[in-house]
C-alpha positions in Angstrom: -0.2 0.2 0.1 1.1 3.5 -0.6 1.9 5.6 2.3 -1.2 7.7 1.9 -3.4 4.4 2.4 -1.9 3.7 5.5 -3.2 6.7 7.1 -6.4 7.5 8.9 -9.8 8.2 6.6 -9.4 11.8 7.1 -6.3 12.7 6.4 -5.7 9.6 3.5 -8.2 11.7 1.6 -6.7 15.0 1.8 -3.3 13.8 1.2 -5.0 12.2 -1.9 -6.0 15.7 -2.7 -2.6 16.9 -2.3 -0.6 14.1 -4.1 -3.2 14.6 -7.6 -3.4 18.6 -7.3 -0.4 19.9 -5.6 3.5 20.0 -7.7 6.0 17.2 -5.8 7.9 19.8 -4.9 8.0 18.6 -1.1 8.0 15.5 0.4 6.2 16.1 3.3 5.6 13.8 6.5 2.9 11.8 6.3 0.5 13.9 8.8 -2.0 16.7 8.2 -2.1 19.5 10.6 -5.4 20.9 12.0 -4.3 22.8 14.6 -1.7 23.9 16.7 -0.9 25.8 19.8 2.0 26.7 21.9 5.3 23.7 20.7 2.1 21.3 20.2 0.3 20.6 17.2 -2.9 18.5 16.4 -4.0 16.5 13.0 -7.1 16.2 11.6 -7.6 12.7 13.4 -7.0 14.8 16.9 -3.4 13.3 17.6 -1.3 15.9 18.9 2.5 16.2 18.3 5.8 18.2 19.6 7.1 20.1 17.2 10.6 19.9 17.6 10.9 21.7 14.1 9.2 25.3 14.4 9.1 25.9 10.6 12.7 26.5 10.2 12.9 28.4 12.9 10.0 30.6 11.2 7.9 29.8 14.9 10.7 30.7 16.9 7.5 32.1 19.3 5.4 29.0 19.3 2.2 28.8 17.4 -0.2 31.4 17.7 1.8 33.3 20.4 -0.5 35.4 22.0 1.2 38.4 21.8 1.3 38.7 18.2 -2.0 37.2 16.9 -3.4 39.6 19.6 -1.0 42.1 17.1 -2.5 40.8 14.4 -6.2 41.2 14.6 -5.6 44.8 16.1 -4.0 45.8 12.6 -6.6 43.8 10.6 -9.3 45.6 12.1 -7.6 48.8 10.8 -5.7 48.4 7.5 -3.5 45.8 6.2 -2.6 46.5 2.6 -2.1 50.0 1.0 1.3 49.2 -0.9 4.1 51.9 -0.3 2.4 54.4 -2.5 1.6 55.7 0.9 3.0 55.3 4.4 1.0 54.0 7.2 1.4 54.6 10.8 3.3 52.0 11.8 5.6 51.4 8.7 8.2 54.3 10.5 8.3 52.5 14.3 9.1 49.5 12.3 11.5 50.2 10.7 13.1 52.3 13.5 12.8 49.6 16.1 14.4 46.8 13.6 17.4 49.5 12.9 17.8 49.8 16.8 17.8 46.3 17.2 20.3 45.4 14.4 22.3 48.9 15.6 21.5 49.9 12.2 20.5 53.0 10.3 18.0 51.9 7.9 15.9 49.0 7.1 14.8 47.4 3.7 11.5 45.6 4.2 10.3 42.5 2.0 8.4 39.3 2.3 10.1 36.2 1.9 13.8 35.4 2.6 14.6 34.7 -1.1 13.4 38.1 -1.4 15.3 39.6 1.5 18.3 37.8 -0.2 17.9 39.0 -3.5 17.2 42.6 -2.6 20.9 42.5 -0.4 22.4 40.7 -4.1 21.3 44.2 -5.6 22.0 46.2 -2.9 25.5 44.9 -2.9 26.0 45.1 -6.6 24.1 48.9 -6.7 26.7 49.8 -3.5 29.7 48.4 -5.6 29.1 50.0 -8.5 28.1 53.7 -7.1 30.3 53.7 -3.7 33.1 51.5 -4.4 33.5 52.3 -8.0 33.8 48.6 -9.7 33.4 49.5 -13.5 30.0 48.3 -14.8 28.9 44.5 -14.9 32.2 43.3 -12.9 31.0 42.9 -9.7 31.5 40.1 -7.7 29.6 38.0 -5.0 31.2 35.4 -2.8 29.3 33.0 -1.4 30.1 29.1 -0.4 29.8 25.4 -0.5 26.6 24.1 1.0 24.5 27.2 1.2 20.9 27.6 1.4 19.8 31.2 0.6 16.4 30.5 -1.3 15.5 29.5 -4.5 14.7 31.7 -7.0 17.0 31.6 -10.1 19.7 33.6 -9.2 20.3 32.6 -5.6 20.6 28.7 -6.7 23.1 30.2 -9.6 25.8 29.8 -6.4 23.7 26.7 -4.9 26.0 23.6 -4.2 23.1 21.7 -4.2 21.9 19.1 -7.2 18.5 19.3 -6.2 17.9 23.4 -5.7 20.6 23.7 -8.6 20.0 21.2 -11.5 17.9 21.5 -14.6 17.2 25.1 -13.9 20.5 26.9 -16.4 21.6 29.0 -17.8 22.8 30.4 -14.3 23.7 34.1 -13.4 27.2 34.8 -13.6 29.1 37.3 -11.0 29.5 34.4 -8.0 32.6 32.4 -6.9 31.9 29.7 -4.4 34.7 28.7 -1.6 34.5 25.9 1.2 33.1 27.1 4.1 35.2 27.7 7.1 38.1 28.3 4.4 40.2 31.4 5.2 42.4 31.1 2.6 40.2 29.9 -0.1 38.3 33.0 0.2 41.2 35.1 0.3 41.9 34.0 -2.7 38.8 34.5 -4.4 38.4 38.3 -3.2 39.7 41.4 -5.8 39.0 44.4 -6.4 35.7 43.8 -8.2 34.5 41.8 -5.2 31.0 43.7 -3.8 30.0 41.5 -0.9 30.5 37.8 0.9 27.1 36.2 2.2 27.4 34.1 4.5 25.2 32.1 6.5 27.0 32.3 10.4 25.4 28.9 10.7 24.5 27.1 7.6 21.0 25.4 8.2 20.0 23.2 5.6 23.4 22.2 4.9 23.0 20.3 8.4 23.1 23.0 11.0 27.0 23.5 10.3 28.7 25.8 12.8 32.2 27.2 11.0 35.5 26.8 12.8 36.1 29.1 15.6 37.5 32.4 14.2 35.9 32.1 10.3 33.1 34.6 11.3 36.2 37.3 12.5 37.9 36.5 9.7 35.4 36.7 7.3 34.9 40.5 8.5 38.5 41.3 8.9 38.8 40.3 5.1 35.9 42.5 4.2 36.9 45.3 5.9 40.7 45.0 4.4 39.2 44.9 1.0 36.7 46.9 1.3 33.8 44.6 0.8 30.4 44.2 2.5 29.7 41.7 4.6 26.5 40.2 4.0 25.2 38.0 6.8 22.3 35.9 5.8 20.4 35.4 9.6 17.1 34.6 8.5 17.4 31.4 9.6 19.9 31.5 12.6 18.9 35.1 13.9 16.0 36.3 16.1 17.2 34.0 19.1 17.7 30.9 17.9 21.2 30.2 18.9 20.9 31.8 22.3 21.9 35.2 21.0 19.7 38.1 18.9 22.0 37.3 15.8 24.1 34.1 15.1 27.5 36.7 14.1 27.3 37.8 18.4 29.0 34.7 19.0 32.3 36.1 17.3 31.4 39.6 18.1 31.2 40.4 14.7 28.9 42.9 13.6 28.3 42.5 9.4 27.6 45.3 7.4 24.2 44.0 5.8 22.1 41.8 8.0 19.1 39.7 5.7 16.3 38.5 8.4 13.1 36.9 7.7 11.2 33.9 9.5 10.8 34.6 12.8 10.3 38.2 11.6 6.6 37.2 10.7 5.9 35.7 14.3 4.8 32.2 12.3 1.9 34.3 11.5 3.2 35.9 7.9 5.9 35.9 5.8 8.2 39.4 6.6 11.8 39.7 5.6 14.2 43.0 5.4 17.8 43.9 4.3 19.3 46.3 7.3 22.6 48.1 6.6 23.3 51.6 7.4 22.7 54.6 5.2 25.8 54.6 3.1 24.6 51.1 1.9 20.9 50.9 1.7 21.2 54.9 0.8 22.3 53.7 -2.7 18.3 53.4 -3.2 16.0 55.8 -5.3 12.7 55.3 -5.7 11.7 53.3 -8.4 14.6 51.4 -8.1 13.3 48.4 -6.0 9.9 47.7 -4.5 7.1 45.3 -3.3 3.5 45.6 -3.0 3.4 43.9 0.1 6.7 44.8 1.7 6.0 46.5 4.5 2.7 46.2 4.4 0.8 47.7 7.9 -0.2 43.7 8.7 3.5 42.9 8.5 4.7 45.7 10.3 2.7 45.2 13.4 3.6 41.8 13.7 7.3 42.9 13.5 7.1 45.5 15.9 5.8 43.3 18.2 8.7 40.5 17.2 11.0 43.1 18.1 9.4 44.6 21.4 9.6 40.8 22.5 13.2 40.2 21.7 14.4 43.4 23.4 13.6 41.9 26.7 16.3 39.4 26.0 14.2 36.5 27.5 13.8 34.4 24.5 17.6 34.7 23.7 18.1 33.4 27.7 15.8 30.8 26.8 17.8 29.3 23.9 21.0 29.8 25.6 19.9 27.6 29.0 18.1 24.9 27.4 19.9 24.8 24.5 22.9 23.9 26.2 20.9 21.3 27.8 19.6 19.8 24.9 23.2 19.4 23.6 24.4 18.3 26.6 21.6 15.5 25.9 22.2 14.8 22.5 26.3 14.6 23.0 25.2 11.6 24.9 23.4 9.6 22.0 25.3 6.2 21.1 28.2 6.6 18.8 27.2 3.6 16.6 24.2 5.4 15.7 24.7 9.2 16.1 28.2 10.2 15.0 28.2 14.3 15.8 26.0 16.4 17.1 26.5 20.5 15.5 24.6 23.7 16.2 23.7 26.3 19.1 21.3 26.9 21.1 17.8 25.6 20.3 19.2 24.4 17.0 20.9 21.1 16.3 22.0 18.7 13.3 22.2 14.7 14.5 24.4 13.2 11.6 23.6 9.9 11.5 25.3 6.9 9.9 22.3 5.8 8.5 19.4 7.4 6.7 17.6 9.9 8.7 13.8 9.8 7.2 12.9 6.8 8.9 14.4 8.2 12.1 11.5 11.3 11.2 8.8 8.8 10.6 9.3 6.9 13.6 9.7 10.2 15.7 6.0 11.0 14.4 5.1 7.6 15.3 5.8 8.3 19.0 4.4 11.8 18.7 7.5 13.7 17.9 7.8 16.1 14.5 11.2 16.3 13.1 12.8 16.6 9.6 15.7 15.2 7.6 18.1 17.4 5.7 20.7 15.8 3.4 19.9 12.3 4.1 21.4 11.6 7.0 20.9 14.6 9.2 18.0 15.1 11.4 17.4 19.1 12.1 16.1 19.9 15.8 14.6 23.7 16.2 11.8 23.7 18.5 9.8 27.0 19.7 11.9 29.4 21.8 9.0 29.0 23.9 9.2 24.9 25.1 9.6 23.5 28.8 12.2 22.2 29.9 10.0 18.8 30.7 8.7 18.8 27.4 12.1 19.1 25.9 13.5 16.5 27.5 10.1 14.4 26.7 11.2 14.8 23.2 15.0 13.8 23.4 13.7 10.6 25.3 11.2 9.8 22.5 14.5 10.6 19.9 16.3 7.8 22.0 13.5 5.1 21.9 13.7 5.8 17.7 17.3 5.8 17.3 17.3 2.4 19.5 17.8 -0.5 17.9 15.5 -2.7 19.9 12.7 0.3 19.3 10.0 0.8 22.0 6.7 2.4 23.1 6.5 6.1 23.8 7.0 7.3 26.8 4.2 8.8 29.1 3.9 12.4 27.8 4.1 15.3 29.8 0.6 16.0 29.9 -0.3 12.4 31.5 1.4 13.9 34.5 -1.1 16.6 35.1 0.0 19.6 32.9 -2.8 21.3 31.0 -4.8 19.8 28.4 -4.0 22.4 25.9 -0.1 20.8 26.3 -0.6 17.6 26.1 2.1 15.5 24.1 2.3 12.8 21.9 -0.1 10.7 20.3 -3.4 10.9 22.1 
């Protein structure tokens, strides 16, 4: 039987519609979600699961966070879209507050993360020609092997992932790709026409790859020495995920350009932004770049609340503390099953000796949702709002899923008298 046929009736019906009428550009786990709250997801049959993926960091603050949904509802009762043909009363405050959070002057709001990256690439090229003085059409931008910055034609042109890149040529020129973590290769690739170095401070899609100690600092120093923009893609790693507001902070590095997204939309809608000083973003003039939905009133209302929540430091501290506990437990996994654990804060890539998909499916059966990447890596990224008790329960299930003997689900935290809205596991 197919996986869809094994599902309960309602899930099978809905999955069949997806299989027939949706392009098969994803390979989701066989679950059909109906509701979510906090760190818990409920499917259409009422089965409940602990979310250990958080929509790749888009749900850093939990599903339907009360502060964020309240901000969205207030704004929906007022105005949701006017385009940038007009200002609205949340736009100025949003860009001001986000710029202050980043320690920069200016913000260019967009929608998706890929739009944010495309905007940063255009910014670097325009800055290179108009400020640095690079000859016309000679600008180059350096990227890194294993990168993932989105799926537009330009972005996949410098991808080293065959699934992301193959069959989409001809590819956009102007990019040089070097090994991640290799300072000498980066230095050799830079020349007078290099306008930007685009880097993920931690490579998420590649398996939560943390660069060698000192690498981000070396990138920062080389960019400064060569008059080149350091562009940090903090779409997944930023806004509290690693135990700091930005992952660059772990090496006391401040890039010239931040690219933000995912968690900036509070798990409610796509919101992205490029943030830099005026001598960089100031190159744009009216009509030279834009987006109908970028910086819309609803996005700004949600983004302002996200910024306010991050200013308290609570979520960064939760990620530091709980992340240290999570990594301590993951380090004890048997070496014959998991031979490496990478990551920072509440973010980990567990490298397995075998394929990760069957483990993801086993964990789903045990009431925990994770997702594999590049066949052998499990990614763990729970909402930053997770309680230690729930985190430990999820890690207990991971140990069971990785056990050669298997086993039955452990008693979920909800059975120990917790509120029913925080129920765990398959009920």
